[in-house]
DRENMARBA-612145 format. One record per residue (C-alpha): x, y, z; residue number from 1; residue in three letters. Coordinates in pm, whole numbers, m for minus. Layout:
DRENMARBA-612145
+--------+--------+--------+-----+------+
!      x !      y !      z ! pos ! code !
+--------+--------+--------+-----+------+
!      X !      Y !      Z ! NUM !  ALA !
...
+--------+--------+--------+-----+------+
end
This chain:
DRENMARBA-612145
+--------+--------+--------+-----+------+
!      x !      y !      z ! pos ! code !
+--------+--------+--------+-----+------+
!   5078 !   3385 !  11907 !   1 !  MET !
!   5450 !   3463 !  11866 !   2 !  ALA !
!   5562 !   3796 !  11983 !   3 !  SER !
!   5800 !   4004 !  11776 !   4 !  THR !
!   6060 !   4233 !  11925 !   5 !  ASP !
!   6112 !   4564 !  11750 !   6 !  THR !
!   6439 !   4752 !  11785 !   7 !  THR !
!   6414 !   5123 !  11822 !   8 !  LYS !
!   6680 !   5343 !  11668 !   9 !  THR !
!   6752 !   5629 !  11900 !  10 !  VAL !
!   6888 !   5931 !  11723 !  11 !  LEU !
!   7106 !   6169 !  11924 !  12 !  PRO !
!   6964 !   6509 !  11969 !  13 !  ASP !
!   7124 !   6818 !  11822 !  14 !  ALA !
!   7273 !   6919 !  12155 !  15 !  GLY !
!   7473 !   6600 !  12195 !  16 !  SER !
!   7596 !   6614 !  11836 !  17 !  VAL !
!   7710 !   6973 !  11883 !  18 !  GLU !
!   7881 !   6881 !  12208 !  19 !  ALA !
!   8061 !   6595 !  12036 !  20 !  GLY !
!   8178 !   6815 !  11754 !  21 !  LEU !
!   8299 !   7076 !  12002 !  22 !  ASP !
!   8495 !   6808 !  12185 !  23 !  ALA !
!   8656 !   6694 !  11863 !  24 !  LEU !
!   8743 !   7048 !  11764 !  25 !  GLU !
!   8891 !   7132 !  12103 !  26 !  SER !
!   9108 !   6822 !  12084 !  27 !  GLY !
!   9233 !   6911 !  11739 !  28 !  VAL !
!   9331 !   7271 !  11791 !  29 !  VAL !
!   9492 !   7226 !  12132 !  30 !  GLY !
!   9843 !   7357 !  12182 !  31 !  ARG !
!  10109 !   7121 !  12053 !  32 !  THR !
!  10347 !   7000 !  12326 !  33 !  PRO !
!  10697 !   7147 !  12307 !  34 !  PHE !
!  10854 !   6802 !  12287 !  35 !  ARG !
!  10651 !   6722 !  11975 !  36 !  GLN !
!  10736 !   7060 !  11822 !  37 !  THR !
!  11105 !   7005 !  11897 !  38 !  PHE !
!  11107 !   6657 !  11746 !  39 !  VAL !
!  10904 !   6748 !  11437 !  40 !  ASN !
!  11034 !   7097 !  11352 !  41 !  LYS !
!  11350 !   7191 !  11542 !  42 !  ILE !
!  11547 !   6869 !  11555 !  43 !  LEU !
!  11539 !   6778 !  11180 !  44 !  PRO !
!  11717 !   7094 !  11058 !  45 !  PRO !
!  11971 !   7063 !  11342 !  46 !  ILE !
!  12045 !   6706 !  11236 !  47 !  VAL !
!  12070 !   6813 !  10872 !  48 !  ALA !
!  12319 !   7090 !  10957 !  49 !  ILE !
!  12523 !   6849 !  11170 !  50 !  ALA !
!  12536 !   6596 !  10884 !  51 !  VAL !
!  12649 !   6865 !  10637 !  52 !  VAL !
!  12923 !   6983 !  10872 !  53 !  LEU !
!  13036 !   6625 !  10932 !  54 !  ALA !
!  13054 !   6549 !  10558 !  55 !  VAL !
!  13232 !   6881 !  10500 !  56 !  TRP !
!  13489 !   6805 !  10769 !  57 !  SER !
!  13552 !   6458 !  10624 !  58 !  LEU !
!  13571 !   6583 !  10266 !  59 !  LEU !
!  13812 !   6870 !  10337 !  60 !  TYR !
!  14121 !   6650 !  10405 !  61 !  PRO !
!  14042 !   6442 !  10095 !  62 !  VAL !
!  14034 !   6747 !   9866 !  63 !  VAL !
!  14335 !   6894 !  10050 !  64 !  ASP !
!  14319 !   7219 !   9855 !  65 !  ASN !
!  14198 !   7529 !  10048 !  66 !  PRO !
!  14171 !   7723 !   9722 !  67 !  SER !
!  13892 !   7485 !   9613 !  68 !  LYS !
!  13732 !   7373 !   9940 !  69 !  LEU !
!  13799 !   7573 !  10257 !  70 !  PRO !
!  13773 !   7413 !  10599 !  71 !  SER !
!  13475 !   7487 !  10823 !  72 !  PRO !
!  13717 !   7660 !  11059 !  73 !  ALA !
!  13837 !   7893 !  10780 !  74 !  ALA !
!  13479 !   7987 !  10688 !  75 !  VAL !
!  13403 !   8043 !  11056 !  76 !  GLY !
!  13709 !   8268 !  11073 !  77 !  GLY !
!  13575 !   8469 !  10778 !  78 !  ALA !
!  13245 !   8518 !  10962 !  79 !  PHE !
!  13429 !   8620 !  11279 !  80 !  LYS !
!  13651 !   8865 !  11092 !  81 !  ASP !
!  13352 !   9032 !  10923 !  82 !  ALA !
!  13172 !   9052 !  11257 !  83 !  TRP !
!  13471 !   9202 !  11440 !  84 !  MET !
!  13506 !   9466 !  11167 !  85 !  LYS !
!  13135 !   9552 !  11201 !  86 !  GLY !
!  13070 !   9468 !  10835 !  87 !  GLU !
!  12861 !   9152 !  10860 !  88 !  LEU !
!  12527 !   9316 !  10944 !  89 !  LEU !
!  12597 !   9584 !  10683 !  90 !  GLY !
!  12626 !   9322 !  10408 !  91 !  TYR !
!  12298 !   9167 !  10515 !  92 !  ILE !
!  12107 !   9492 !  10560 !  93 !  TRP !
!  12217 !   9634 !  10224 !  94 !  THR !
!  12072 !   9337 !  10036 !  95 !  SER !
!  11770 !   9271 !  10258 !  96 !  VAL !
!  11653 !   9634 !  10248 !  97 !  SER !
!  11680 !   9638 !   9868 !  98 !  ARG !
!  11510 !   9301 !   9834 !  99 !  GLY !
!  11214 !   9380 !  10061 ! 100 !  LEU !
!  11156 !   9726 !   9914 ! 101 !  LEU !
!  11175 !   9590 !   9560 ! 102 !  GLY !
!  10939 !   9307 !   9651 ! 103 !  PHE !
!  10694 !   9559 !   9799 ! 104 !  PHE !
!  10689 !   9751 !   9469 ! 105 !  PHE !
!  10645 !   9421 !   9282 ! 106 !  ALA !
!  10351 !   9340 !   9509 ! 107 !  LEU !
!  10185 !   9674 !   9430 ! 108 !  LEU !
!  10221 !   9612 !   9058 ! 109 !  ILE !
!  10173 !   9235 !   9037 ! 110 !  GLY !
!   9851 !   9215 !   9241 ! 111 !  THR !
!   9629 !   9443 !   9026 ! 112 !  PRO !
!   9794 !   9306 !   8713 ! 113 !  LEU !
!   9709 !   8951 !   8819 ! 114 !  GLY !
!   9349 !   9047 !   8891 ! 115 !  LEU !
!   9321 !   9219 !   8554 ! 116 !  LEU !
!   9459 !   8917 !   8369 ! 117 !  VAL !
!   9241 !   8676 !   8565 ! 118 !  ALA !
!   8913 !   8866 !   8521 ! 119 !  ARG !
!   8939 !   9019 !   8172 ! 120 !  VAL !
!   8952 !   8764 !   7891 ! 121 !  LYS !
!   9102 !   9002 !   7635 ! 122 !  PHE !
!   9384 !   9101 !   7870 ! 123 !  VAL !
!   9455 !   8736 !   7951 ! 124 !  ARG !
!   9472 !   8647 !   7583 ! 125 !  ALA !
!   9697 !   8946 !   7516 ! 126 !  ALA !
!   9953 !   8939 !   7797 ! 127 !  ILE !
!   9895 !   8607 !   7978 ! 128 !  GLY !
!  10148 !   8419 !   7762 ! 129 !  PRO !
!  10393 !   8709 !   7799 ! 130 !  ILE !
!  10377 !   8685 !   8177 ! 131 !  LEU !
!  10444 !   8311 !   8161 ! 132 !  SER !
!  10738 !   8372 !   7929 ! 133 !  GLY !
!  10882 !   8644 !   8155 ! 134 !  LEU !
!  10852 !   8411 !   8453 ! 135 !  GLN !
!  11070 !   8152 !   8279 ! 136 !  SER !
!  11330 !   8410 !   8169 ! 137 !  LEU !
!  11648 !   8397 !   8381 ! 138 !  PRO !
!  11676 !   8699 !   8609 ! 139 !  SER !
!  12035 !   8765 !   8508 ! 140 !  VAL !
!  11917 !   8848 !   8154 ! 141 !  ALA !
!  11762 !   9173 !   8280 ! 142 !  TRP !
!  12081 !   9311 !   8433 ! 143 !  VAL !
!  12259 !   9436 !   8116 ! 144 !  PRO !
!  11958 !   9625 !   7974 ! 145 !  PRO !
!  11874 !   9766 !   8317 ! 146 !  ALA !
!  12230 !   9900 !   8351 ! 147 !  VAL !
!  12212 !  10056 !   8004 ! 148 !  ILE !
!  11870 !  10210 !   8068 ! 149 !  TRP !
!  11913 !  10330 !   8425 ! 150 !  LEU !
!  12285 !  10325 !   8499 ! 151 !  GLY !
!  12468 !  10182 !   8800 ! 152 !  LEU !
!  12235 !  10287 !   9080 ! 153 !  ASN !
!  11966 !  10150 !   9309 ! 154 !  ASN !
!  11695 !  10216 !   9048 ! 155 !  SER !
!  11861 !   9954 !   8831 ! 156 !  MET !
!  11849 !   9707 !   9120 ! 157 !  MET !
!  11479 !   9769 !   9180 ! 158 !  TYR !
!  11401 !   9739 !   8808 ! 159 !  ALA !
!  11567 !   9395 !   8794 ! 160 !  VAL !
!  11370 !   9285 !   9103 ! 161 !  ILE !
!  11042 !   9405 !   8952 ! 162 !  LEU !
!  11103 !   9229 !   8622 ! 163 !  LEU !
!  11182 !   8909 !   8808 ! 164 !  GLY !
!  10905 !   8914 !   9070 ! 165 !  ALA !
!  10599 !   9075 !   8908 ! 166 !  VAL !
!  10526 !   8786 !   8666 ! 167 !  PRO !
!  10540 !   8529 !   8949 ! 168 !  SER !
!  10307 !   8731 !   9174 ! 169 !  ILE !
!  10062 !   8797 !   8890 ! 170 !  ALA !
!  10060 !   8435 !   8771 ! 171 !  ASN !
!  10013 !   8312 !   9127 ! 172 !  GLY !
!   9706 !   8530 !   9168 ! 173 !  LEU !
!   9572 !   8423 !   8828 ! 174 !  VAL !
!   9610 !   8059 !   8932 ! 175 !  SER !
!   9433 !   8128 !   9261 ! 176 !  GLY !
!   9142 !   8306 !   9090 ! 177 !  VAL !
!   9107 !   8022 !   8839 ! 178 !  ASP !
!   9063 !   7779 !   9128 ! 179 !  GLN !
!   8779 !   7974 !   9291 ! 180 !  VAL !
!   8463 !   7757 !   9276 ! 181 !  PRO !
!   8198 !   7914 !   9048 ! 182 !  PRO !
!   7945 !   7859 !   9327 ! 183 !  LEU !
!   8127 !   8118 !   9536 ! 184 !  PHE !
!   8099 !   8374 !   9258 ! 185 !  LEU !
!   7728 !   8306 !   9204 ! 186 !  ARG !
!   7660 !   8327 !   9577 ! 187 !  ALA !
!   7848 !   8656 !   9594 ! 188 !  GLY !
!   7648 !   8804 !   9307 ! 189 !  ARG !
!   7327 !   8688 !   9472 ! 190 !  THR !
!   7426 !   8872 !   9790 ! 191 !  LEU !
!   7513 !   9187 !   9596 ! 192 !  GLY !
!   7893 !   9142 !   9587 ! 193 !  ALA !
!   7959 !   9253 !   9230 ! 194 !  THR !
!   8238 !   9452 !   9070 ! 195 !  GLY !
!   8512 !   9568 !   9305 ! 196 !  LEU !
!   8304 !   9460 !   9604 ! 197 !  LYS !
!   8294 !   9106 !   9467 ! 198 !  GLY !
!   8668 !   9108 !   9408 ! 199 !  VAL !
!   8735 !   9227 !   9761 ! 200 !  ARG !
!   8491 !   9006 !   9950 ! 201 !  HIS !
!   8475 !   8694 !   9732 ! 202 !  VAL !
!   8751 !   8658 !   9472 ! 203 !  VAL !
!   9056 !   8764 !   9672 ! 204 !  LEU !
!   8973 !   8568 !   9991 ! 205 !  PRO !
!   8893 !   8254 !   9790 ! 206 !  ALA !
!   9209 !   8290 !   9579 ! 207 !  ALA !
!   9435 !   8348 !   9879 ! 208 !  MET !
!   9611 !   8006 !   9882 ! 209 !  PRO !
!   9725 !   8043 !   9520 ! 210 !  GLY !
!   9810 !   8408 !   9581 ! 211 !  TYR !
!  10032 !   8323 !   9878 ! 212 !  VAL !
!  10208 !   8057 !   9671 ! 213 !  ALA !
!  10271 !   8325 !   9408 ! 214 !  GLY !
!  10408 !   8559 !   9675 ! 215 !  LEU !
!  10654 !   8295 !   9795 ! 216 !  LYS !
!  10771 !   8231 !   9442 ! 217 !  GLN !
!  10785 !   8605 !   9377 ! 218 !  GLY !
!  11013 !   8656 !   9676 ! 219 !  TRP !
!  11241 !   8376 !   9552 ! 220 !  ALA !
!  11263 !   8547 !   9213 ! 221 !  PHE !
!  11321 !   8885 !   9381 ! 222 !  SER !
!  11609 !   8751 !   9587 ! 223 !  TRP !
!  11772 !   8573 !   9294 ! 224 !  ARG !
!  11730 !   8877 !   9070 ! 225 !  SER !
!  11889 !   9102 !   9331 ! 226 !  LEU !
!  12185 !   8869 !   9380 ! 227 !  MET !
!  12242 !   8858 !   9002 ! 228 !  ALA !
!  12229 !   9238 !   8983 ! 229 !  ALA !
!  12470 !   9283 !   9275 ! 230 !  GLU !
!  12717 !   9031 !   9131 ! 231 !  ILE !
!  12724 !   9176 !   8779 ! 232 !  ILE !
!  12673 !   9550 !   8842 ! 233 !  ALA !
!  12933 !   9646 !   9100 ! 234 !  SER !
!  12987 !  10012 !   9183 ! 235 !  PHE !
!  13131 !  10172 !   9500 ! 236 !  PRO !
!  12835 !  10406 !   9548 ! 237 !  ASP !
!  12596 !  10108 !   9563 ! 238 !  LEU !
!  12749 !   9973 !   9881 ! 239 !  GLY !
!  12850 !   9613 !   9944 ! 240 !  VAL !
!  12562 !   9370 !   9956 ! 241 !  GLY !
!  12579 !   8993 !   9967 ! 242 !  LEU !
!  12604 !   8958 !   9590 ! 243 !  GLY !
!  12887 !   9212 !   9578 ! 244 !  GLN !
!  13058 !   9030 !   9867 ! 245 !  LEU !
!  13046 !   8709 !   9664 ! 246 !  LEU !
!  13193 !   8882 !   9360 ! 247 !  GLU !
!  13469 !   9045 !   9569 ! 248 !  ASN !
!  13558 !   8704 !   9714 ! 249 !  ALA !
!  13576 !   8553 !   9365 ! 250 !  ARG !
!  13801 !   8833 !   9245 ! 251 !  THR !
!  14032 !   8781 !   9543 ! 252 !  ALA !
!  14019 !   8399 !   9503 ! 253 !  SER !
!  13921 !   8379 !   9870 ! 254 !  ASP !
!  13717 !   8060 !   9896 ! 255 !  MET !
!  13647 !   8110 !  10266 ! 256 !  ALA !
!  13479 !   8442 !  10184 ! 257 !  MET !
!  13299 !   8280 !   9889 ! 258 !  VAL !
!  13145 !   8023 !  10123 ! 259 !  PHE !
!  13068 !   8299 !  10373 ! 260 !  GLU !
!  12871 !   8491 !  10108 ! 261 !  ALA !
!  12690 !   8176 !   9987 ! 262 !  ILE !
!  12588 !   8080 !  10340 ! 263 !  LEU !
!  12466 !   8433 !  10414 ! 264 !  LEU !
!  12257 !   8441 !  10095 ! 265 !  ILE !
!  12110 !   8102 !  10186 ! 266 !  LEU !
!  12047 !   8208 !  10545 ! 267 !  PHE !
!  11861 !   8526 !  10449 ! 268 !  VAL !
!  11643 !   8342 !  10197 ! 269 !  GLY !
!  11548 !   8078 !  10454 ! 270 !  ILE !
!  11494 !   8335 !  10732 ! 271 !  ALA !
!  11257 !   8548 !  10523 ! 272 !  ILE !
!  11057 !   8241 !  10429 ! 273 !  ASP !
!  11035 !   8117 !  10790 ! 274 !  LEU !
!  10956 !   8457 !  10941 ! 275 !  LEU !
!  10711 !   8593 !  10682 ! 276 !  ILE !
!  10581 !   8354 !  10420 ! 277 !  PHE !
!  10552 !   8027 !  10614 ! 278 !  SER !
!  10343 !   8188 !  10894 ! 279 !  PRO !
!  10129 !   8360 !  10631 ! 280 !  LEU !
!  10074 !   8034 !  10448 ! 281 !  GLU !
!   9987 !   7849 !  10770 ! 282 !  ARG !
!   9738 !   8122 !  10865 ! 283 !  TRP !
!   9568 !   8103 !  10526 ! 284 !  VAL !
!   9544 !   7725 !  10535 ! 285 !  LEU !
!   9429 !   7717 !  10897 ! 286 !  ARG !
!   9160 !   7978 !  10833 ! 287 !  SER !
!   9018 !   7746 !  10566 ! 288 !  ARG !
!   9030 !   7435 !  10782 ! 289 !  GLY !
!   9310 !   7286 !  10571 ! 290 !  LEU !
!   9565 !   7291 !  10852 ! 291 !  LEU !
!   9475 !   7209 !  11208 ! 292 !  VAL !
!   9820 !   7196 !  11366 ! 293 !  LYS !
!  10151 !   7371 !  11336 ! 294 !  GLY !
+--------+--------+--------+-----+------+
end
């Protein structure tokens, strides 16, 4: 009589599975070595800046016209002169303080407006297309009416920022709410999270990725709107911000100062994104398991 061998399938117990998952998780979220961080995040922008400076230095002798393309040394001299006079930080602070305060007001208005549009069908049908149209409207278009309505003062600046940023923040939140899985909403209602409680504990947390994207875009619109307002609406009592610095340089035909203002505007925009919005975005993605490193 032939004997048959049977193969037993041994299933791992729950403890070993849990231990394996813990080991995988601990390996994923470990601290990234500095060398890897330097190579992946620090070195690329340094190389990019070096390439731009090299191309600039090579292009300057070819153009050979300082009134059209200043040398890197001339722009560096403009920075040094503004620093020695104690004016450089004043330019930056004047614009940054206006931009952040205006963005804060836009956040207070755009967030409830976005929730209202996202959750009430009649409101969405009524003003949803208007918000999309306002988002596509160039920020500079709001400067003339704002000057006529409010005059040459800081209120005009804040009004231009609000009109530029609120539609982006609201539309970002609407997009985030639209992407919330219906299962989350049904589960929330089952657990008693209805009305404002449901918005707070279910809708807003689930819509956070889209909301953060709207905040980033809203800040970009805020900054561009403010620069447009400062360039067009110049008045001594308003102080000299970065946009006004750019306009003063254009009036004086000082290309070194023009490049100084452009670089400062670019630097502030990048710095705000790196210091505020990029960490916020990484935290939101990491909290949802969508980002395990960085």
